[in-house]
C-alpha positions in Angstrom: -51.3 80.9 3.8 -52.5 77.6 5.3 -56.0 77.2 6.6 -56.3 76.3 10.3 -57.1 72.7 10.6 -60.3 72.2 12.7 -59.9 69.8 15.6 -61.6 67.5 15.1 -61.8 67.8 11.3 -65.4 67.3 10.2 -67.2 67.2 6.9 -66.5 66.2 3.3 -62.9 66.1 2.2 -62.7 65.0 -1.5 -59.7 62.9 -2.4 -58.8 64.9 -5.5 -57.8 63.4 -8.8 -54.5 64.5 -10.3 -55.1 66.0 -13.8 -52.3 64.9 -16.1 -51.3 65.7 -19.7 -48.8 62.8 -19.9 -47.0 60.5 -17.5 -45.0 63.3 -15.8 -46.8 66.6 -16.6 -49.6 68.2 -14.7 -52.5 69.6 -16.7 -52.3 73.0 -14.9 -55.4 74.7 -16.3 -57.5 71.6 -15.5 -56.0 71.4 -12.0 -57.0 75.1 -11.5 -60.5 74.5 -12.7 -60.9 71.4 -10.6 -59.8 73.1 -7.4 -62.3 75.9 -8.0 -65.1 73.5 -8.9 -64.6 71.4 -5.8 -64.3 74.4 -3.4 -67.4 76.0 -4.9 -69.3 72.9 -3.7 -68.7 73.9 -0.1 -66.4 71.1 0.9 -64.6 71.2 4.2 -61.1 70.4 2.9 -59.1 68.8 0.0 -57.0 65.7 0.1 -54.3 65.3 -2.5 -52.0 62.5 -3.3 -54.3 59.7 -2.2 -55.4 56.6 -4.0 -57.8 58.6 -6.2 -54.9 61.0 -6.9 -52.8 58.0 -8.2 -50.0 59.1 -5.8 -47.9 55.9 -5.9 -47.6 56.3 -9.7 -46.4 59.9 -9.7 -42.8 61.1 -9.6 -41.5 62.9 -6.6 -41.0 66.0 -8.7 -44.7 66.0 -9.9 -45.9 65.4 -6.3 -44.1 68.4 -5.1 -45.4 70.5 -8.0 -49.0 69.4 -7.2 -48.6 70.3 -3.5 -47.2 73.7 -4.3 -49.8 74.5 -6.9 -52.7 73.2 -4.9 -51.8 74.9 -1.6 -51.0 78.1 -3.5 -54.3 78.3 -5.2 -56.4 77.2 -2.3 -54.7 79.9 -0.3 -56.2 79.1 3.1 -59.8 78.8 1.9 -59.9 75.2 3.1 -57.5 72.8 4.8 -55.3 70.9 2.3 -54.3 67.4 3.4 -51.4 65.7 1.6 -50.8 62.0 1.3 -47.1 61.3 2.2 -47.0 57.5 2.2 -43.8 56.0 0.9 -41.9 52.8 1.5 -38.9 54.8 2.6 -39.2 56.5 6.0 -37.0 59.4 5.0 -39.0 60.1 1.8 -42.2 60.3 3.8 -40.7 62.8 6.2 -39.2 64.8 3.4 -42.6 65.1 1.6 -44.4 66.0 4.8 -41.8 68.8 5.4 -42.3 70.1 1.8 -46.1 70.0 2.3 -45.8 72.0 5.5 -43.6 74.6 3.8 -46.1 74.9 1.0 -49.0 75.6 3.3 -50.7 72.2 3.9 -52.8 71.9 7.0 -52.2 68.1 7.6 -50.8 64.9 6.1 -52.3 61.5 5.5 -50.2 58.4 6.2 -50.9 54.8 5.2 -48.8 51.9 6.4 -45.7 51.4 4.3 -46.5 48.8 1.6 -44.5 45.9 0.2 -43.0 44.6 3.5 -45.7 42.9 5.7 -45.2 44.7 9.1 -46.6 43.2 12.2 -48.9 45.4 14.4 -46.2 45.9 17.0 -43.8 47.0 14.3 -46.4 49.2 12.8 -47.1 50.9 16.1 -43.4 51.5 16.7 -43.1 52.9 13.2 -45.9 55.4 14.0 -44.3 56.4 17.2 -41.1 57.1 15.4 -42.4 58.9 12.3 -45.5 60.9 13.3 -43.6 63.3 15.6 -41.3 64.1 12.7 -44.0 65.0 10.2 -44.6 68.3 11.9 -48.3 68.5 10.8 -51.5 66.9 12.2 -51.4 63.4 10.8 -54.3 61.2 9.7 -53.9 57.4 9.4 -55.1 55.9 6.1 -56.6 52.4 6.6 -56.5 50.8 3.2 -56.2 47.0 3.5 -57.5 46.3 0.0 -54.3 48.0 -1.4 -51.8 47.0 1.2 -53.0 43.7 2.7 -52.3 45.4 6.1 -54.9 46.6 8.5 -54.5 49.2 11.3 -56.0 46.9 13.9 -58.2 48.6 16.5 -55.7 48.1 19.4 -53.0 49.6 17.3 -55.2 52.7 16.5 -56.1 53.1 20.2 -52.4 53.0 21.2 -51.4 55.3 18.3 -54.0 57.8 19.2 -51.9 58.8 22.2 -49.1 60.0 19.9 -49.1 63.8 19.8 -50.2 65.2 16.4 -52.2 62.1 15.4 -55.4 63.7 14.4 -57.6 60.9 13.1 -58.1 58.0 10.7 -59.6 57.6 7.2 -61.0 54.1 6.9 -61.3 52.5 3.4 -61.6 48.9 4.6 -65.4 48.8 3.7 -65.8 46.9 7.0 -68.6 48.7 8.9 -68.1 46.5 12.0 -64.5 47.6 12.1 -65.5 51.2 11.8 -68.2 50.9 14.4 -65.7 49.5 16.8 -63.5 52.5 16.4 -66.4 54.8 16.9 -67.2 53.2 20.2 -63.6 53.7 21.3 -63.3 57.4 20.2 -66.8 58.7 20.8 -65.5 60.6 23.9 -62.3 61.7 22.4 -63.4 64.9 20.6 -60.1 65.6 19.0 -59.8 62.4 16.9 -61.6 62.4 13.6 -62.9 59.1 12.1 -63.6 59.6 8.4 -65.3 57.1 6.2 -63.7 56.4 2.8 -66.2 53.9 1.5 -69.1 55.8 -0.1 -71.5 53.0 0.2 -71.1 53.1 4.0 -71.1 56.8 4.3 -74.7 57.3 5.5 -74.4 54.5 8.1 -71.1 55.9 9.3 -72.5 59.4 9.7 -75.5 58.1 11.6 -73.1 56.3 13.9 -71.0 59.4 14.7 -68.4 59.6 11.9 -66.8 63.0 11.6 -67.2 63.0 7.8 -66.3 61.3 4.5 -63.4 61.2 2.1 -65.4 60.5 -1.0 -64.1 60.2 -4.6 -67.5 61.1 -6.0 -67.1 64.6 -4.5 -64.7 65.3 -7.4 -67.6 65.2 -9.8 -70.5 66.4 -7.6 -69.1 68.1 -4.5 -72.3 69.9 -3.6 -74.2 66.6 -3.4 -71.9 65.1 -0.9 -71.8 68.3 1.2 -75.6 68.3 1.2 -75.7 64.7 2.3 -73.3 65.5 5.2 -75.3 68.6 6.2 -78.5 66.6 6.2 -77.0 64.0 8.4 -75.7 66.5 10.9 -79.1 68.3 10.9 -81.0 65.1 11.3 -83.1 65.9 8.2 -84.1 62.3 7.2 -85.9 63.4 4.0 -83.0 65.4 2.6 -80.5 62.7 3.7 -82.5 60.0 1.9 -82.7 62.1 -1.3 -79.0 62.8 -1.3 -78.2 59.2 -0.5 -80.3 58.1 -3.4 -78.4 60.3 -5.8 -75.0 59.2 -4.4 -76.1 55.6 -4.9 -77.0 56.3 -8.5 -73.4 57.6 -9.1 -72.1 54.4 -7.5 -74.3 52.2 -9.6 -73.5 53.9 -12.9 -70.2 55.9 -13.1 -68.4 53.4 -10.9 -69.6 50.3 -12.8 -68.2 51.2 -16.2 -65.2 49.1 -17.2 -64.0 45.8 -16.0 -60.8 46.4 -14.0 -60.3 47.5 -10.4 -59.1 50.8 -11.7 -62.5 51.6 -13.1 -63.6 53.8 -10.3 -60.7 56.2 -10.7 -61.1 56.0 -14.5 -64.8 56.8 -14.2 -64.2 59.8 -12.0 -61.5 61.2 -14.3 -63.6 60.5 -17.4 -66.6 62.2 -15.9 -64.5 65.3 -15.2 -63.3 65.3 -18.7 -66.8 65.0 -20.1 -67.8 67.9 -17.8 -65.0 70.0 -19.4 -63.1 70.4 -16.1 -59.8 68.5 -16.6 -58.0 65.8 -18.6 -58.7 62.1 -18.0 -55.1 60.9 -18.7 -54.2 58.1 -16.3 -50.8 57.4 -14.9 -49.4 54.1 -16.0 -50.0 51.2 -15.7 -53.6 52.4 -16.2 -55.0 54.0 -19.3 -58.0 56.2 -19.8 -61.4 54.8 -20.9 -61.6 54.1 -24.6 -64.4 55.5 -26.7 -67.2 53.0 -25.8 -66.6 53.4 -22.1 -66.4 57.2 -22.5 -69.7 57.2 -24.3 -71.3 55.1 -21.5 -70.0 57.7 -18.9 -71.4 60.5 -20.9 -74.8 58.8 -21.1 -74.8 58.2 -17.3 -74.0 61.9 -16.7 -76.9 62.9 -18.9 -79.3 60.6 -17.1 -78.0 61.9 -13.7 -78.7 65.5 -14.8 -75.0 66.5 -14.5 -74.5 67.1 -18.2 -76.6 68.8 -20.8 -77.1 67.1 -24.2 -75.4 69.0 -27.0 
């Protein structure tokens, strides 16, 4: 049974990691523990097969298994959003249809990567594909991975497409996000979600609908508390939660020396917490022993792990 997608979608929607045993095998017990751990934190939805979920590195078979298992276990307790981005138009549509049949509440669509589409081409693509996805669709603005931005005029025009429900912005450009907030502040059905955690508080203060925060994999309740404090206008609680979130960013996310370090840090943290495996899809590899020890020490200092 699929959860009804609130319109607009608000709150904290963690981009869930994908627990793996090897390059093409889900770690099923870890996945089950992770889903229950995140839901117990009071989150407002789950987003699978995003960047944090290493989606582009996963086989189509494994993606479908993840969709089926996640939707089946969540069983309507929260909306499940599924990343369906692919370079092939037909594969994107096929995965969206599979997600719908499995019980997903919505899909998330980034611009097709590899070929550098112009904005007019991108808008035409959206007009063609969004009606075929058959679920509420969220755009995924991720120029750091694609070198392609959903420009504000493109978003404004695309928002008129039936079933387009919102946008997740991971550009880390607050001016860009504020510009979209000014455009959509009177359009109550279009959700603007912040993907950059360092900008989450400012985004919420400016009227963002919520956040898609990788750190909510390892401390879901913290991010939910931060969101609730922002909505309630509780400045003291918001400042306290923001300080803890900044501590995660300054510690867990800073271990390692590659751009993959944030995902590695989240997965390694979950492994140290005994929730799921930290195996990474190639071309990445899990943290080695020195980095793992650093993560463990950070978790101890953050009060998330008891010394044994």
